[in-house]
TIRO-2110 file (N, C-alpha, C; in Angstrom, 1 decimal):
// TIRO-2110
-35.1, -29.7, 23.6, N, 1, A
-34.4, -29.2, 22.7, CA, 1, A
-35.6, -29.7, 21.4, C, 1, A
-36.1, -28.3, 20.9, N, 2, A
-36.6, -28.7, 19.5, CA, 2, A
-35.7, -28.8, 18.4, C, 2, A
-36.3, -29.5, 17.2, N, 3, A
-35.2, -29.6, 16.1, CA, 3, A
-34.9, -28.3, 15.4, C, 3, A
-35.9, -27.2, 15.6, N, 4, A
-35.4, -26.0, 14.9, CA, 4, A
-34.2, -25.4, 15.7, C, 4, A
-34.2, -25.3, 17.2, N, 5, A
-33.0, -25.0, 18.0, CA, 5, A
-32.1, -25.8, 17.8, C, 5, A
-31.9, -27.0, 17.4, N, 6, A
-31.0, -27.9, 17.0, CA, 6, A
-30.2, -27.3, 15.8, C, 6, A
-31.2, -27.3, 15.0, N, 7, A
-30.6, -26.6, 13.5, CA, 7, A
-29.9, -25.1, 13.8, C, 7, A
-30.4, -24.3, 14.5, N, 8, A
-29.9, -22.9, 14.5, CA, 8, A
-28.3, -23.1, 15.5, C, 8, A
-28.3, -24.0, 16.4, N, 9, A
-27.3, -24.1, 17.2, CA, 9, A
-26.0, -24.9, 16.1, C, 9, A
-26.4, -25.9, 15.3, N, 10, A
-25.5, -26.2, 14.5, CA, 10, A
-25.0, -25.4, 13.3, C, 10, A
-26.1, -24.6, 13.0, N, 11, A
-25.8, -23.6, 12.0, CA, 11, A
-24.8, -22.3, 12.4, C, 11, A
-25.0, -22.1, 13.7, N, 12, A
-24.0, -21.1, 14.4, CA, 12, A
-22.7, -21.5, 14.5, C, 12, A
-22.6, -22.9, 14.8, N, 13, A
-21.5, -23.5, 14.8, CA, 13, A
-20.6, -23.7, 13.5, C, 13, A
-21.5, -23.9, 12.4, N, 14, A
-20.8, -24.0, 11.2, CA, 14, A
-20.5, -22.9, 10.6, C, 14, A
-21.1, -21.6, 10.9, N, 15, A
-20.8, -20.3, 10.5, CA, 15, A
-19.4, -19.7, 11.4, C, 15, A
-19.3, -20.3, 12.5, N, 16, A
-18.1, -19.9, 13.5, CA, 16, A
-17.1, -20.6, 12.7, C, 16, A
-17.0, -21.9, 12.4, N, 17, A
-16.1, -22.9, 12.0, CA, 17, A
-15.7, -22.1, 10.5, C, 17, A
-16.6, -21.8, 9.9, N, 18, A
-16.3, -21.0, 8.6, CA, 18, A
-15.6, -19.7, 8.3, C, 18, A
-15.8, -18.8, 9.5, N, 19, A
-15.1, -17.6, 9.9, CA, 19, A
-13.6, -18.2, 10.3, C, 19, A
-13.6, -19.1, 11.1, N, 20, A
-12.5, -19.5, 11.7, CA, 20, A
-11.3, -19.9, 10.6, C, 20, A
-12.0, -20.9, 9.5, N, 21, A
-11.2, -21.4, 8.5, CA, 21, A
-11.0, -20.2, 7.4, C, 21, A
-11.5, -19.3, 7.3, N, 22, A
-11.2, -18.4, 6.1, CA, 22, A
-10.7, -16.9, 6.3, C, 22, A
-10.7, -16.6, 7.7, N, 23, A
-9.8, -15.1, 8.0, CA, 23, A
-8.7, -15.4, 9.1, C, 23, A
-7.9, -14.6, 8.9, N, 24, A
-6.8, -14.4, 10.0, CA, 24, A
-7.2, -13.0, 10.9, C, 24, A
-7.3, -13.1, 12.0, N, 25, A
-7.3, -12.0, 13.1, CA, 25, A
-6.0, -11.6, 13.3, C, 25, A
-5.5, -10.4, 12.9, N, 26, A
-4.3, -9.6, 13.4, CA, 26, A
-4.4, -8.8, 14.5, C, 26, A
-3.8, -8.8, 15.3, N, 27, A
-3.9, -7.9, 16.6, CA, 27, A
-2.7, -6.9, 16.4, C, 27, A
-3.2, -5.7, 16.5, N, 28, A
-1.9, -4.7, 16.6, CA, 28, A
-2.1, -4.2, 17.7, C, 28, A
-2.9, -4.6, 18.8, N, 29, A
-2.8, -3.7, 19.9, CA, 29, A
-4.2, -4.4, 20.9, C, 29, A
-4.4, -3.8, 21.8, N, 30, A
-5.2, -4.5, 22.7, CA, 30, A
-6.7, -4.3, 22.0, C, 30, A
-7.0, -3.2, 21.3, N, 31, A
-8.4, -3.2, 20.7, CA, 31, A
-8.3, -3.0, 19.3, C, 31, A
-7.2, -2.7, 18.6, N, 32, A
-7.1, -2.6, 17.1, CA, 32, A
-6.7, -4.0, 16.4, C, 32, A
-7.7, -4.6, 16.3, N, 33, A
-7.7, -6.0, 15.3, CA, 33, A
-8.4, -5.9, 13.9, C, 33, A
-7.5, -6.1, 12.9, N, 34, A
-7.7, -6.2, 11.5, CA, 34, A
-8.0, -7.8, 10.9, C, 34, A
-8.7, -7.9, 10.2, N, 35, A
-9.1, -8.9, 9.6, CA, 35, A
-8.7, -9.2, 8.1, C, 35, A
-7.9, -10.3, 7.9, N, 36, A
-7.3, -10.6, 6.6, CA, 36, A
-7.7, -11.7, 6.0, C, 36, A
-8.3, -11.9, 4.9, N, 37, A
-8.9, -13.1, 4.2, CA, 37, A
-7.6, -14.0, 4.1, C, 37, A
-7.8, -15.4, 4.1, N, 38, A
-7.0, -16.3, 4.0, CA, 38, A
-6.9, -16.8, 2.5, C, 38, A
-5.9, -17.1, 1.9, N, 39, A
-6.0, -17.9, 0.3, CA, 39, A
-6.5, -19.2, 0.5, C, 39, A
-6.6, -20.0, 1.5, N, 40, A
-6.9, -21.2, 1.6, CA, 40, A
-7.5, -21.6, 3.1, C, 40, A
-8.6, -22.2, 3.3, N, 41, A
-9.0, -22.6, 4.4, CA, 41, A
-8.0, -23.3, 5.3, C, 41, A
-7.8, -22.7, 6.7, N, 42, A
-6.9, -23.6, 7.2, CA, 42, A
-6.9, -23.1, 8.9, C, 42, A
-6.7, -23.4, 9.9, N, 43, A
-6.6, -23.0, 11.2, CA, 43, A
-5.1, -22.4, 11.6, C, 43, A
-4.2, -22.3, 10.5, N, 44, A
-3.0, -21.7, 11.1, CA, 44, A
-3.0, -20.4, 11.1, C, 44, A
-2.5, -20.0, 12.0, N, 45, A
-2.3, -18.2, 12.0, CA, 45, A
-3.7, -17.4, 11.9, C, 45, A
-4.6, -18.2, 12.6, N, 46, A
-6.0, -17.6, 12.7, CA, 46, A
-6.0, -16.4, 13.8, C, 46, A
-5.2, -16.6, 14.5, N, 47, A
-4.9, -15.3, 15.5, CA, 47, A
-3.7, -15.4, 15.6, C, 47, A
-3.2, -13.9, 15.4, N, 48, A
-1.8, -13.6, 15.1, CA, 48, A
-1.6, -12.2, 15.6, C, 48, A
-0.8, -11.9, 16.6, N, 49, A
-0.3, -10.4, 17.1, CA, 49, A
1.3, -10.0, 16.5, C, 49, A
1.1, -8.9, 16.1, N, 50, A
2.4, -8.3, 15.6, CA, 50, A
3.0, -7.9, 16.7, C, 50, A
2.6, -7.7, 18.2, N, 51, A
3.1, -7.2, 19.2, CA, 51, A
4.4, -7.5, 19.5, C, 51, A
5.6, -6.7, 19.6, N, 52, A
6.8, -7.3, 20.1, CA, 52, A
7.5, -8.3, 18.8, C, 52, A
7.0, -8.4, 17.6, N, 53, A
7.6, -9.0, 16.7, CA, 53, A
8.2, -8.0, 15.8, C, 53, A
9.4, -8.6, 15.3, N, 54, A
9.9, -7.6, 14.3, CA, 54, A
9.4, -7.8, 12.7, C, 54, A
9.5, -7.1, 12.0, N, 55, A
8.9, -7.0, 10.7, CA, 55, A
9.5, -8.2, 10.0, C, 55, A
10.7, -8.2, 9.6, N, 56, A
11.1, -9.4, 9.0, CA, 56, A
10.6, -10.9, 9.5, C, 56, A
10.4, -11.1, 10.9, N, 57, A
9.9, -12.5, 11.4, CA, 57, A
8.4, -12.3, 11.2, C, 57, A
7.9, -11.0, 10.9, N, 58, A
6.4, -11.3, 10.5, CA, 58, A
6.1, -11.8, 9.0, C, 58, A
7.1, -10.9, 8.4, N, 59, A
6.9, -11.3, 7.0, CA, 59, A
7.6, -12.7, 6.5, C, 59, A
8.4, -13.3, 7.4, N, 60, A
9.0, -14.6, 7.1, CA, 60, A
8.1, -15.9, 7.0, C, 60, A
6.8, -15.4, 7.7, N, 61, A
5.8, -16.5, 7.5, CA, 61, A
5.0, -16.6, 6.4, C, 61, A
5.5, -17.6, 5.7, N, 62, A
4.8, -17.6, 4.2, CA, 62, A
3.3, -17.3, 3.9, C, 62, A
2.4, -18.1, 5.0, N, 63, A
1.2, -18.0, 4.8, CA, 63, A
0.7, -16.5, 5.0, C, 63, A
1.0, -15.9, 6.1, N, 64, A
0.8, -14.5, 6.2, CA, 64, A
1.0, -13.5, 5.2, C, 64, A
2.3, -13.7, 4.6, N, 65, A
3.0, -12.7, 3.6, CA, 65, A
2.5, -13.3, 2.4, C, 65, A
1.9, -14.2, 1.9, N, 66, A
0.7, -14.7, 0.6, CA, 66, A
-0.3, -14.1, 0.9, C, 66, A
-0.9, -14.1, 2.0, N, 67, A
-2.2, -13.6, 2.4, CA, 67, A
-2.2, -11.9, 2.2, C, 67, A
-1.0, -11.3, 2.2, N, 68, A
-1.2, -9.7, 2.0, CA, 68, A
-0.9, -9.0, 3.6, C, 68, A
-0.2, -9.6, 4.5, N, 69, A
0.0, -8.9, 5.6, CA, 69, A
1.0, -7.7, 5.5, C, 69, A
1.5, -7.8, 4.5, N, 70, A
2.6, -6.5, 4.2, CA, 70, A
1.8, -5.4, 3.9, C, 70, A
1.1, -5.5, 3.3, N, 71, A
-0.1, -4.4, 2.8, CA, 71, A
-0.8, -3.7, 4.0, C, 71, A
-1.2, -4.7, 5.0, N, 72, A
-1.8, -4.3, 6.2, CA, 72, A
-0.7, -3.6, 7.1, C, 72, A
0.7, -4.0, 7.3, N, 73, A
1.4, -3.4, 7.8, CA, 73, A
1.8, -2.1, 7.4, C, 73, A
1.8, -1.8, 5.9, N, 74, A
1.8, -0.2, 5.3, CA, 74, A
0.8, 0.3, 5.9, C, 74, A
-0.5, -0.1, 5.7, N, 75, A
-1.8, 0.7, 6.2, CA, 75, A
-1.5, 1.3, 7.6, C, 75, A
-1.0, 0.2, 8.4, N, 76, A
-0.9, 0.6, 10.1, CA, 76, A
0.6, 1.3, 10.3, C, 76, A
1.3, 1.9, 9.0, N, 77, A
2.2, 2.6, 9.6, CA, 77, A
3.2, 1.9, 9.8, C, 77, A
3.5, 0.8, 10.0, N, 78, A
4.7, -0.2, 10.5, CA, 78, A
5.8, -0.1, 9.5, C, 78, A
5.4, 0.2, 8.3, N, 79, A
6.4, -0.5, 7.1, CA, 79, A
6.1, 0.7, 5.9, C, 79, A
7.2, 1.3, 5.2, N, 80, A
6.7, 1.9, 4.2, CA, 80, A
6.8, 1.1, 2.8, C, 80, A
6.0, 1.7, 1.6, N, 81, A
5.9, 0.6, 0.4, CA, 81, A
7.2, 0.3, -0.1, C, 81, A
8.2, 1.2, 0.0, N, 82, A
9.4, 0.8, -0.5, CA, 82, A
10.2, -0.4, 0.4, C, 82, A
9.8, -0.2, 1.8, N, 83, A
10.8, -1.6, 2.8, CA, 83, A
9.7, -2.9, 2.3, C, 83, A
8.4, -2.5, 2.0, N, 84, A
7.8, -3.7, 1.7, CA, 84, A
8.6, -4.3, 0.4, C, 84, A
8.6, -3.6, -0.6, N, 85, A
9.1, -4.0, -2.0, CA, 85, A
10.4, -4.6, -1.7, C, 85, A
11.4, -4.0, -0.8, N, 86, A
12.6, -4.9, -0.5, CA, 86, A
12.3, -6.4, 0.0, C, 86, A
11.6, -6.6, 1.2, N, 87, A
11.4, -7.6, 1.9, CA, 87, A
10.4, -8.7, 0.8, C, 87, A
9.6, -7.9, 0.0, N, 88, A
9.3, -9.1, -0.9, CA, 88, A
10.1, -9.8, -2.0, C, 88, A
10.9, -8.7, -2.4, N, 89, A
11.9, -9.5, -3.4, CA, 89, A
12.8, -10.1, -2.6, C, 89, A
13.0, -10.1, -1.4, N, 90, A
13.9, -11.0, -0.7, CA, 90, A
13.5, -12.2, -0.7, C, 90, A
12.3, -12.4, -0.4, N, 91, A
11.4, -13.7, -0.1, CA, 91, A
11.3, -14.3, -1.3, C, 91, A
10.8, -13.6, -2.3, N, 92, A
10.7, -13.8, -3.8, CA, 92, A
11.7, -14.7, -4.3, C, 92, A
12.9, -14.2, -4.0, N, 93, A
14.2, -15.0, -4.5, CA, 93, A
14.6, -16.2, -3.5, C, 93, A
14.0, -16.3, -2.2, N, 94, A
14.5, -17.1, -1.4, CA, 94, A
15.4, -17.0, -0.6, C, 94, A
16.2, -15.8, -0.5, N, 95, A
17.2, -15.3, 0.2, CA, 95, A
16.6, -15.3, 1.9, C, 95, A
17.3, -15.8, 2.7, N, 96, A
17.0, -15.7, 3.9, CA, 96, A
17.9, -14.6, 4.9, C, 96, A
END
């Protein structure tokens, strides 16, 4: 394998790792995937499915809530703006 090919494959690997560290891939169904930017690079919750999960359980995950999954749930019609505000107030004040 030539040096150029090695650099190419190392670059592809680095780009893939960057994407995995920087974005959440939220699955709303088999073909409906939304991408959400992470606030800090981590591999936690890189792939997350909302299928079969209740809204309070989804919003209870601090990292997803802070990165804006609530707005995504509103956009997908799973939650209204008013309901989102109620949930966010609940978690802001630490009530469980």
